The first five atom37 places (N, CA, C, CB, O) and aatype in JSON, in Angstrom:
{
  "aatype": [20, 20, 20, 20, 20, 20, 20, 20, 20, 20, 20, 20, 20, 20, 20, 20, 20, 20, 20, 20, 20, 20, 20, 20, 20, 20, 20, 20, 20, 20, 20, 20, 20, 20, 20, 20, 20, 20, 20, 20, 20, 20, 20, 20, 20, 20, 20, 20, 20, 20, 20, 20, 20, 20, 20, 20, 20, 20, 20, 20, 20, 20, 20, 20, 20, 20, 20, 20, 20, 20, 20, 20, 20, 20, 20, 20, 20, 20, 20, 20, 20, 20, 20, 20, 20, 20, 20, 20, 20, 20, 20, 20, 20, 20, 20, 20, 20, 20, 20],
  "atom_mask": [
    [1, 1, 1, 1, 1],
    [1, 1, 1, 1, 1],
    [1, 1, 1, 1, 1],
    [1, 1, 1, 1, 1],
    [1, 1, 1, 1, 1],
    [1, 1, 1, 1, 1],
    [1, 1, 1, 1, 1],
    [1, 1, 1, 1, 1],
    [1, 1, 1, 1, 1],
    [1, 1, 1, 1, 1],
    [1, 1, 1, 1, 1],
    [1, 1, 1, 1, 1],
    [1, 1, 1, 1, 1],
    [1, 1, 1, 1, 1],
    [1, 1, 1, 1, 1],
    [1, 1, 1, 1, 1],
    [1, 1, 1, 1, 1],
    [1, 1, 1, 1, 1],
    [1, 1, 1, 1, 1],
    [1, 1, 1, 1, 1],
    [1, 1, 1, 1, 1],
    [1, 1, 1, 1, 1],
    [1, 1, 1, 1, 1],
    [1, 1, 1, 1, 1],
    [1, 1, 1, 1, 1],
    [1, 1, 1, 1, 1],
    [1, 1, 1, 1, 1],
    [1, 1, 1, 1, 1],
    [1, 1, 1, 1, 1],
    [1, 1, 1, 1, 1],
    [1, 1, 1, 1, 1],
    [1, 1, 1, 1, 1],
    [1, 1, 1, 1, 1],
    [1, 1, 1, 1, 1],
    [1, 1, 1, 1, 1],
    [1, 1, 1, 1, 1],
    [1, 1, 1, 1, 1],
    [1, 1, 1, 1, 1],
    [1, 1, 1, 1, 1],
    [1, 1, 1, 1, 1],
    [1, 1, 1, 1, 1],
    [1, 1, 1, 1, 1],
    [1, 1, 1, 1, 1],
    [1, 1, 1, 1, 1],
    [1, 1, 1, 1, 1],
    [1, 1, 1, 1, 1],
    [1, 1, 1, 1, 1],
    [1, 1, 1, 1, 1],
    [1, 1, 1, 1, 1],
    [1, 1, 1, 1, 1],
    [1, 1, 1, 1, 1],
    [1, 1, 1, 1, 1],
    [1, 1, 1, 1, 1],
    [1, 1, 1, 1, 1],
    [1, 1, 1, 1, 1],
    [1, 1, 1, 1, 1],
    [1, 1, 1, 1, 1],
    [1, 1, 1, 1, 1],
    [1, 1, 1, 1, 1],
    [1, 1, 1, 1, 1],
    [1, 1, 1, 1, 1],
    [1, 1, 1, 1, 1],
    [1, 1, 1, 1, 1],
    [1, 1, 1, 1, 1],
    [1, 1, 1, 1, 1],
    [1, 1, 1, 1, 1],
    [1, 1, 1, 1, 1],
    [1, 1, 1, 1, 1],
    [1, 1, 1, 1, 1],
    [1, 1, 1, 1, 1],
    [1, 1, 1, 1, 1],
    [1, 1, 1, 1, 1],
    [1, 1, 1, 1, 1],
    [1, 1, 1, 1, 1],
    [1, 1, 1, 1, 1],
    [1, 1, 1, 1, 1],
    [1, 1, 1, 1, 1],
    [1, 1, 1, 1, 1],
    [1, 1, 1, 1, 1],
    [1, 1, 1, 1, 1],
    [1, 1, 1, 1, 1],
    [1, 1, 1, 1, 1],
    [1, 1, 1, 1, 1],
    [1, 1, 1, 1, 1],
    [1, 1, 1, 1, 1],
    [1, 1, 1, 1, 1],
    [1, 1, 1, 1, 1],
    [1, 1, 1, 1, 1],
    [1, 1, 1, 1, 1],
    [1, 1, 1, 1, 1],
    [1, 1, 1, 1, 1],
    [1, 1, 1, 1, 1],
    [1, 1, 1, 1, 1],
    [1, 1, 1, 1, 1],
    [1, 1, 1, 1, 1],
    [1, 1, 1, 1, 1],
    [1, 1, 1, 1, 1],
    [1, 1, 1, 1, 1],
    [1, 1, 1, 1, 1]
  ],
  "atom_positions": [
    [[23.2, 14.7, -11.85], [21.8, 14.31, -11.97], [21.42, 13.44, -10.78], [21.55, 13.57, -13.3], [22.16, 12.54, -10.39]],
    [[20.28, 13.71, -10.24], [19.8, 12.98, -9.08], [19.0, 11.75, -9.51], [18.94, 13.88, -8.19], [18.32, 11.75, -10.53]],
    [[19.1, 10.72, -8.69], [18.3, 9.53, -8.93], [16.82, 9.86, -8.74], [18.72, 8.38, -7.98], [16.48, 10.8, -8.02]],
    [[15.97, 9.09, -9.39], [14.52, 9.26, -9.28], [13.95, 7.97, -8.7], [13.87, 9.61, -10.67], [14.16, 6.88, -9.25]],
    [[13.24, 8.1, -7.6], [12.61, 6.95, -6.93], [11.11, 7.02, -7.14], [12.96, 6.91, -5.4], [10.51, 8.09, -7.0]],
    [[10.5, 5.89, -7.49], [9.09, 5.84, -7.84], [8.42, 4.66, -7.14], [8.91, 5.73, -9.37], [8.99, 3.58, -7.03]],
    [[7.21, 4.91, -6.66], [6.32, 3.85, -6.2], [5.05, 3.95, -7.03], [6.01, 3.96, -4.65], [4.62, 5.04, -7.39]],
    [[4.46, 2.81, -7.34], [3.22, 2.81, -8.11], [2.33, 1.68, -7.61], [3.51, 2.65, -9.64], [2.8, 0.7, -7.03]],
    [[1.01, 1.85, -7.84], [0.04, 0.86, -7.4], [-0.96, 0.6, -8.51], [-0.69, 1.33, -6.1], [-1.46, 1.53, -9.15]],
    [[-1.24, -0.68, -8.73], [-2.25, -1.1, -9.7], [-3.14, -2.13, -9.02], [-1.59, -1.69, -11.0], [-2.65, -3.11, -8.46]],
    [[-4.43, -1.91, -9.07], [-5.38, -2.84, -8.46], [-6.17, -3.53, -9.57], [-6.34, -2.11, -7.48], [-6.69, -2.87, -10.48]],
    [[-6.25, -4.85, -9.5], [-6.96, -5.64, -10.5], [-8.45, -5.66, -10.22], [-6.42, -7.07, -10.54], [-8.89, -5.65, -9.07]],
    [[-9.23, -5.68, -11.29], [-10.65, -5.94, -11.15], [-10.82, -7.36, -10.63], [-11.42, -5.72, -12.5], [-9.98, -8.22, -10.9]],
    [[-11.9, -7.61, -9.91], [-12.17, -8.95, -9.4], [-12.2, -9.93, -10.57], [-13.52, -8.99, -8.6], [-12.86, -9.69, -11.58]],
    [[-11.49, -11.03, -10.42], [-11.43, -12.05, -11.45], [-10.39, -11.8, -12.53], [-12.75, -12.19, -12.09], [-10.19, -12.65, -13.4]],
    [[-9.72, -10.66, -12.5], [-8.72, -10.3, -13.51], [-7.3, -10.3, -12.95], [-9.04, -8.92, -14.1], [-6.37, -9.83, -13.62]],
    [[-7.12, -10.81, -11.74], [-5.83, -10.76, -11.06], [-4.72, -11.45, -11.87], [-5.94, -11.4, -9.69], [-3.65, -10.88, -12.05]],
    [[-4.97, -12.65, -12.34], [-3.94, -13.39, -13.06], [-3.58, -12.71, -14.38], [-4.39, -14.82, -13.32], [-2.41, -12.64, -14.75]],
    [[-4.57, -12.21, -15.07], [-4.3, -11.52, -16.34], [-3.46, -10.27, -16.1], [-5.62, -11.14, -17.04], [-2.51, -10.01, -16.84]],
    [[-3.81, -9.5, -15.08], [-3.03, -8.3, -14.78], [-1.62, -8.68, -14.33], [-3.72, -7.46, -13.69], [-0.65, -8.03, -14.73]],
    [[-1.49, -9.72, -13.53], [-0.17, -10.18, -13.08], [0.72, -10.49, -14.29], [-0.31, -11.43, -12.18], [1.89, -10.11, -14.3]],
    [[0.18, -11.15, -15.29], [0.96, -11.51, -16.48], [1.4, -10.27, -17.25], [0.14, -12.42, -17.39], [2.54, -10.19, -17.7]],
    [[0.51, -9.3, -17.39], [0.86, -8.04, -18.08], [1.97, -7.33, -17.31], [-0.39, -7.11, -18.2], [2.93, -6.85, -17.92]],
    [[1.85, -7.26, -16.0], [2.84, -6.54, -15.19], [4.18, -7.26, -15.17], [2.33, -6.37, -13.77], [5.23, -6.61, -15.16]],
    [[4.17, -8.58, -15.15], [5.43, -9.32, -15.17], [6.18, -9.1, -16.48], [5.17, -10.82, -14.96], [7.41, -9.03, -16.48]],
    [[5.46, -9.0, -17.57], [6.1, -8.7, -18.86], [6.69, -7.29, -18.84], [5.08, -8.83, -20.03], [7.78, -7.07, -19.35]],
    [[5.97, -6.35, -18.24], [6.49, -4.99, -18.09], [7.77, -4.99, -17.26], [5.43, -4.08, -17.45], [8.74, -4.32, -17.62]],
    [[7.78, -5.72, -16.16], [8.96, -5.8, -15.3], [10.15, -6.34, -16.08], [8.68, -6.69, -14.07], [11.25, -5.79, -16.03]],
    [[9.92, -7.43, -16.8], [11.0, -8.07, -17.56], [11.66, -7.08, -18.53], [10.46, -9.28, -18.35], [12.88, -7.01, -18.61]],
    [[10.85, -6.32, -19.24], [11.39, -5.37, -20.23], [11.96, -4.12, -19.58], [10.32, -4.99, -21.23], [12.92, -3.54, -20.08]],
    [[11.38, -3.7, -18.47], [11.84, -2.48, -17.8], [13.17, -2.67, -17.1], [10.81, -2.01, -16.8], [13.97, -1.73, -17.01]],
    [[13.43, -3.85, -16.6], [14.68, -4.11, -15.88], [15.92, -3.98, -16.75], [14.64, -5.48, -15.27], [17.01, -3.76, -16.23]],
    [[15.77, -4.1, -18.06], [16.93, -4.03, -18.94], [17.09, -2.66, -19.6], [16.85, -5.09, -20.0], [17.98, -2.48, -20.43]],
    [[16.24, -1.71, -19.24], [16.37, -0.35, -19.78], [17.63, 0.31, -19.24], [15.12, 0.49, -19.43], [18.01, 0.1, -18.09]],
    [[18.27, 1.12, -20.08], [19.4, 1.93, -19.62], [18.91, 2.86, -18.52], [20.03, 2.73, -20.79], [17.86, 3.49, -18.65]],
    [[19.67, 2.95, -17.44], [19.35, 3.87, -16.37], [18.36, 3.36, -15.34], [18.82, 5.1, -16.94], [18.03, 4.08, -14.4]],
    [[17.89, 2.13, -15.49], [17.01, 1.55, -14.48], [17.88, 0.86, -13.44], [15.97, 0.54, -15.12], [18.51, -0.16, -13.72]],
    [[17.9, 1.42, -12.22], [18.7, 0.83, -11.15], [18.03, -0.41, -10.58], [18.94, 1.85, -10.04], [18.68, -1.42, -10.34]],
    [[16.72, -0.31, -10.36], [15.94, -1.5, -9.98], [14.48, -1.26, -10.31], [16.12, -1.82, -8.47], [14.01, -0.13, -10.42]],
    [[13.77, -2.37, -10.45], [12.36, -2.34, -10.85], [11.73, -3.58, -10.23], [12.19, -2.32, -12.44], [11.86, -4.69, -10.75]],
    [[11.04, -3.39, -9.11], [10.49, -4.51, -8.35], [8.97, -4.48, -8.4], [10.97, -4.46, -6.88], [8.35, -3.42, -8.44]],
    [[8.38, -5.66, -8.39], [6.93, -5.8, -8.36], [6.55, -6.66, -7.16], [6.39, -6.42, -9.69], [7.13, -7.72, -6.94]],
    [[5.57, -6.19, -6.4], [5.07, -6.91, -5.24], [3.56, -7.08, -5.4], [5.41, -6.15, -3.92], [2.91, -6.32, -6.11]],
    [[3.02, -8.09, -4.73], [1.57, -8.27, -4.67], [1.18, -8.38, -3.21], [1.11, -9.53, -5.48], [1.85, -9.05, -2.42]],
    [[0.08, -7.74, -2.84], [-0.38, -7.82, -1.46], [-0.73, -9.27, -1.13], [-1.61, -6.9, -1.23], [-1.1, -10.05, -2.01]],
    [[-0.6, -9.62, 0.14], [-0.82, -11.0, 0.54], [-2.26, -11.47, 0.33], [-0.45, -11.18, 1.97], [-2.49, -12.66, 0.17]],
    [[-3.22, -10.55, 0.33], [-4.59, -10.94, 0.05], [-4.88, -10.9, -1.45], [-5.56, -10.04, 0.79], [-5.99, -11.24, -1.87]],
    [[-3.91, -10.5, -2.25], [-3.98, -10.59, -3.7], [-4.71, -9.44, -4.37], [-4.62, -11.85, -4.08], [-5.55, -8.77, -3.77]],
    [[-4.37, -9.25, -5.63], [-5.09, -8.31, -6.46], [-4.58, -6.89, -6.49], [-6.46, -8.28, -6.03], [-4.95, -6.12, -7.37]],
    [[-3.72, -6.52, -5.54], [-3.11, -5.19, -5.57], [-1.62, -5.36, -5.78], [-3.41, -4.38, -4.25], [-0.95, -6.11, -5.06]],
    [[-1.11, -4.67, -6.78], [0.29, -4.79, -7.17], [1.0, -3.47, -6.9], [0.43, -5.19, -8.66], [0.48, -2.4, -7.19]],
    [[2.19, -3.57, -6.33], [2.98, -2.39, -5.96], [4.34, -2.46, -6.64], [3.13, -2.29, -4.42], [4.99, -3.51, -6.64]],
    [[4.75, -1.35, -7.21], [6.05, -1.25, -7.85], [6.97, -0.39, -6.99], [5.92, -0.65, -9.27], [6.54, 0.58, -6.37]],
    [[8.23, -0.77, -6.96], [9.3, 0.04, -6.39], [10.36, 0.15, -7.47], [9.88, -0.58, -5.04], [10.9, -0.86, -7.93]],
    [[10.65, 1.38, -7.88], [11.52, 1.6, -9.02], [12.54, 2.69, -8.7], [10.71, 1.99, -10.27], [12.29, 3.59, -7.9]],
    [[13.69, 2.57, -9.33], [14.67, 3.64, -9.21], [15.39, 3.8, -10.55], [15.69, 3.36, -8.07], [15.79, 2.83, -11.18]],
    [[15.54, 5.07, -10.96], [16.18, 5.43, -12.21], [17.38, 6.32, -11.92], [15.2, 6.13, -13.17], [17.39, 7.05, -10.92]],
    [[18.37, 6.26, -12.78], [19.58, 7.04, -12.58], [19.32, 8.54, -12.68], [20.62, 6.63, -13.58], [20.04, 9.33, -12.09]],
    [[18.28, 8.92, -13.44], [18.0, 10.35, -13.62], [16.56, 10.54, -14.07], [18.97, 10.98, -14.63], [15.87, 9.58, -14.42]],
    [[16.12, 11.78, -14.07], [14.78, 12.12, -14.57], [14.65, 11.74, -16.05], [14.5, 13.62, -14.38], [13.57, 11.33, -16.49]],
    [[15.71, 11.88, -16.81], [15.68, 11.55, -18.23], [15.4, 10.07, -18.45], [17.01, 11.94, -18.91], [14.62, 9.71, -19.33]],
    [[16.02, 9.21, -17.63], [15.77, 7.77, -17.76], [14.34, 7.42, -17.35], [16.77, 6.98, -16.9], [13.72, 6.56, -17.96]],
    [[13.82, 8.09, -16.33], [12.43, 7.87, -15.93], [11.48, 8.29, -17.05], [12.11, 8.64, -14.63], [10.52, 7.58, -17.35]],
    [[11.75, 9.43, -17.66], [10.91, 9.9, -18.78], [11.0, 8.92, -19.95], [11.34, 11.31, -19.23], [10.0, 8.65, -20.61]],
    [[12.2, 8.4, -20.22], [12.36, 7.42, -21.3], [11.56, 6.16, -21.01], [13.85, 7.06, -21.48], [10.95, 5.59, -21.91]],
    [[11.54, 5.74, -19.75], [10.74, 4.57, -19.36], [9.26, 4.82, -19.64], [10.94, 4.23, -17.87], [8.6, 3.98, -20.25]],
    [[8.76, 5.96, -19.21], [7.33, 6.27, -19.38], [6.93, 6.39, -20.85], [6.98, 7.56, -18.65], [5.77, 6.18, -21.2]],
    [[7.87, 6.73, -21.71], [7.55, 6.87, -23.13], [7.94, 5.64, -23.96], [8.24, 8.1, -23.69], [7.79, 5.64, -25.18]],
    [[8.44, 4.6, -23.29], [8.86, 3.39, -24.01], [7.66, 2.65, -24.59], [9.65, 2.46, -23.07], [6.55, 2.73, -24.07]],
    [[7.91, 1.93, -25.66], [6.85, 1.14, -26.29], [6.28, 0.1, -25.34], [7.39, 0.46, -27.54], [5.07, -0.13, -25.32]],
    [[7.15, -0.54, -24.55], [6.64, -1.6, -23.66], [5.81, -1.03, -22.51], [7.81, -2.42, -23.1], [4.88, -1.68, -22.04]],
    [[6.13, 0.19, -22.04], [5.31, 0.82, -21.0], [3.93, 1.16, -21.57], [6.0, 2.09, -20.44], [2.91, 0.91, -20.94]],
    [[3.92, 1.74, -22.77], [2.66, 2.09, -23.41], [1.82, 0.84, -23.69], [2.91, 2.85, -24.71], [0.61, 0.85, -23.48]],
    [[2.46, -0.22, -24.17], [1.74, -1.47, -24.47], [1.16, -2.07, -23.2], [2.68, -2.48, -25.15], [0.03, -2.56, -23.21]],
    [[1.91, -2.03, -22.11], [1.41, -2.56, -20.84], [0.21, -1.75, -20.36], [2.51, -2.55, -19.77], [-0.76, -2.31, -19.86]],
    [[0.29, -0.44, -20.52], [-0.83, 0.42, -20.13], [-2.09, 0.09, -20.9], [-0.48, 1.87, -20.34], [-3.18, 0.02, -20.33]],
    [[-1.95, -0.12, -22.2], [-3.1, -0.48, -23.03], [-3.64, -1.85, -22.65], [-2.72, -0.46, -24.51], [-4.86, -2.04, -22.56]],
    [[-2.75, -2.82, -22.42], [-3.18, -4.17, -22.07], [-3.84, -4.22, -20.7], [-1.99, -5.12, -22.1], [-4.75, -5.01, -20.47]],
    [[-3.38, -3.37, -19.78], [-3.89, -3.38, -18.4], [-5.17, -2.57, -18.25], [-2.85, -2.84, -17.46], [-5.91, -2.77, -17.28]],
    [[-5.46, -1.68, -19.18], [-6.57, -0.75, -19.02], [-7.89, -1.42, -18.64], [-6.77, 0.02, -20.29], [-8.57, -0.96, -17.73]],
    [[-8.25, -2.49, -19.31], [-9.52, -3.17, -19.02], [-9.45, -4.09, -17.81], [-9.97, -3.96, -20.23], [-10.46, -4.64, -17.37]],
    [[-8.24, -4.27, -17.26], [-8.04, -5.18, -16.13], [-7.96, -4.44, -14.8], [-6.78, -5.98, -16.33], [-8.05, -5.06, -13.74]],
    [[-7.8, -3.13, -14.86], [-7.6, -2.33, -13.65], [-8.91, -1.9, -13.01], [-6.77, -1.12, -13.96], [-9.87, -1.53, -13.68]],
    [[-8.91, -1.97, -11.68], [-10.0, -1.4, -10.88], [-9.52, -0.01, -10.47], [-10.35, -2.31, -9.61], [-8.84, 0.14, -9.45]],
    [[-9.87, 0.99, -11.25], [-9.35, 2.33, -11.04], [-8.16, 2.56, -11.95], [-8.95, 2.55, -9.57], [-7.96, 1.84, -12.93]],
    [[-7.38, 3.57, -11.63], [-6.24, 3.93, -12.45], [-4.93, 3.55, -11.78], [-6.25, 5.42, -12.75], [-4.86, 3.39, -10.57]],
    [[-3.91, 3.4, -12.61], [-2.56, 3.22, -12.09], [-2.19, 4.49, -11.34], [-1.54, 2.92, -13.24], [-2.34, 5.59, -11.86]],
    [[-1.7, 4.34, -10.11], [-1.29, 5.47, -9.29], [0.24, 5.46, -9.23], [-1.93, 5.42, -7.85], [0.85, 4.44, -8.91]],
    [[0.85, 6.61, -9.52], [2.31, 6.72, -9.53], [2.73, 7.85, -8.6], [2.85, 6.96, -10.98], [2.21, 8.97, -8.69]],
    [[3.66, 7.55, -7.71], [4.24, 8.55, -6.82], [5.73, 8.65, -7.09], [3.96, 8.2, -5.33], [6.43, 7.64, -7.06]],
    [[6.22, 9.85, -7.35], [7.66, 10.1, -7.39], [8.0, 10.65, -6.01], [8.07, 11.11, -8.56], [7.4, 11.63, -5.56]],
    [[8.97, 10.02, -5.34], [9.22, 10.33, -3.94], [10.68, 10.71, -3.7], [8.85, 9.14, -3.06], [11.57, 10.38, -4.48]],
    [[10.89, 11.42, -2.59], [12.22, 11.71, -2.09], [12.37, 11.01, -0.75], [12.46, 13.26, -1.95], [11.44, 11.0, 0.05]],
    [[13.53, 10.42, -0.5], [13.73, 9.75, 0.77], [13.73, 10.74, 1.94], [15.03, 8.97, 0.75], [14.33, 11.81, 1.86]],
    [[13.06, 10.39, 3.0], [13.07, 11.18, 4.23], [14.21, 10.69, 5.11], [11.7, 11.08, 4.98], [14.92, 11.49, 5.72]],
    [[14.36, 9.39, 5.19], [15.4, 8.76, 5.99], [16.01, 7.64, 5.14], [14.83, 8.21, 7.36], [15.62, 6.48, 5.28]],
    [[16.95, 7.97, 4.27], [17.5, 6.95, 3.38], [18.32, 5.91, 4.12], [18.35, 7.6, 2.32], [18.93, 6.19, 5.15]],
    [[18.32, 4.71, 3.58], [19.15, 3.64, 4.1], [20.57, 3.87, 3.61], [18.62, 2.23, 3.67], [20.79, 4.11, 2.42]],
    [[21.51, 3.78, 4.5], [22.91, 4.0, 4.12], [23.59, 2.7, 3.83], [23.66, 4.75, 5.2], [24.77, 2.69, 3.5]]
  ]
}
């Protein structure tokens, strides 16, 4: 089974940055302890309000389990009114992997 690498972006509505940050930090905390999660990182742009995820799962099955987890669904519901646009998710393949 091949590893699955994911990048995602969430942009906060103006004035909702701190609320979204709290929702996403709770998601990170719970996602990091899932079986098959190799890493789960959250970044914020230096000008604030845009959050970027870098994630890696041991397999497609673990990624699917993450997306169907209760904490992922709860975070999505909690973030819905805080987002400026939709959560964008990219599943990617390395072009030039780090060795």
